[in-house]
N, C-alpha and C positions, 0 to 999 in steps of 0.2 A: 389640760393635763400642764404641770410645773416644770422645768429643766431635769430636774433631779431624779422625775420620776419615769419623765420618759428616759433617762439615759436608762436606769435601773432594768428599766422593763426590757431595753435594748439590748444590752448588756445576759437577764437572763433567756430570752429569748436567744443568744448567738449558744447560748450553755448548752441548753437543751438541744440546735442544732449541731453542734459539733456531739455529744454524745450519743443521738442518734447514727451521724453519720462516721465514729469509729466504735459504734458496736460493733458492728459487724464487718473492719476493716483485718481482712490478711495483710500478711509479708508481700511487699512488692514482689510481681512475681516467681509467686511460692504456687504449685501443684503440686507438691510431694511432699504431704503428714508426718509418714512414719507409721499409720495409722496399718497400714497392709490395708486398708480397706475401702473397696472402687464402690461410685454410681456411677453412671451413664448420665450425662446429659448435653441435648442439642438446641437451639434457638434458629428460628424458622418465619420469614418473613413473608414465603415465598403466594399467600393470599393474596398481599399487595402486588402483583405483577398481574393478577387479573385486572385489578383496581389501579393504573398508574395514570389514570384520568383525573382520580379524585385525592391522588398526593398531592402535599405540597410542593411546590415546584423546586421548591431549592433544597428536596428532602432525593427527588429521583436519583442520583447520583448515588448516594450514599444503598443504596437495593441492591444486592447482588445480583449479580445473571442469573442466577437458581433460588433463591430468595435466603440461601441456607447463608446465616451469619456466623454461626457454629456448628460444625459437622456433627454424625453422633460418636460421640468420643465418650473412654472411662478415664476417667480420673478417683485421684484418691480424696476420698474427706478425710474432715479430722471430727476429732469425739463432740458426739452434741453441735454440732455443726444444723442451721438450719438448712431451710432449700436457698433461701436466698444470701445467706452470708456463700454457700458453696458454688451458686451463684457469680457475688461479687469477687469471690478470689477467682474465680477461672477466668473472667472476663473480665480483670485488672490482669495479670499473667498472662491474656489474648491479644491484650489492648484495644479488649473490643469497650468502647462508650458505655454506664448505664448508669441507669439513673432511676435514684431508689427514694420511696416518700413512706414514712410510718409503715415499711414489712413489707411492700407494694412496689412493683417492679412498673414502674410507670414507661421506662423509655430502655433501651437494646440499641446497642449500632445506631444511635441519632434517628431512631425514627420510636416515639413519642404516641403514648395516647394523645387519639384526638388528629392523628398525622391524616390520614385517611375518610376523617370524616367523625363528626361528636361520636360515632359508637364504634370505633374504632380501639385497639389496646392491643395491649397485653396478657395472655392469658398462660397459666400455667399448668401442665397435669405430671403427678407424678403414679406410675405406672398401668396409667390408662388412664384413670379417674384423676377429674377435675379437682383443686382443693375447695375447702367449703370456706378457705379462712386466706389470708395471705401470706406470700411464702415465709414470709417472717417469722411465722406463729409453727413451721412444721418440719419437724426434723427431719436431714435424709437421713437412711440408710444403708447398711450393704448392700449389694444387686438391686440399687432401686434405677428407675431409669424416668430424670424427667428430663419434661421435653414442654421450654416455653415458645410458642407461638403466636402470630400477630394476626386478629382478629380485626376485620373491616367492617362487619357491618354485625347486629345481633343476629346469634346463630347459626355464623358463620364461625363452625369451632375442626375442620378438616385442619386446618395447618397450610394443608396445600401440598407437604410432601410428601415419601413415602421413603 
């Protein structure tokens, strides 16, 4: 590939990346939206507690003692806000690191997919039901209960909290 084509390809990739990153970017520290409509959110990696021997050693200090990264709480939602945008906004406001990839959350609180083995990663439920698409493809609605839970292996869907 010639140098001008490489530069054009690189610039295109950067533009696409910035578009994806800023599409769900909330105002810094903003958990209030003025809609008066609320949904609940909880984020747990409690299943990791029973699998610490499989966790990458450099991540041990990031696992909370009870496995709860964000305790269940009510947060105001924005009009036409996806579950992804809702989670990103709340995590940013709370100072919780979060990594997204194409409508999917691949890391929360420095615990990413494959941190506890090849089959580990983040799952999301809305009102007790697993999403059939990525969190970027589903709107959060007033009264919803959104749960992000870390699974350590296929079939491990209990999230490990009560």
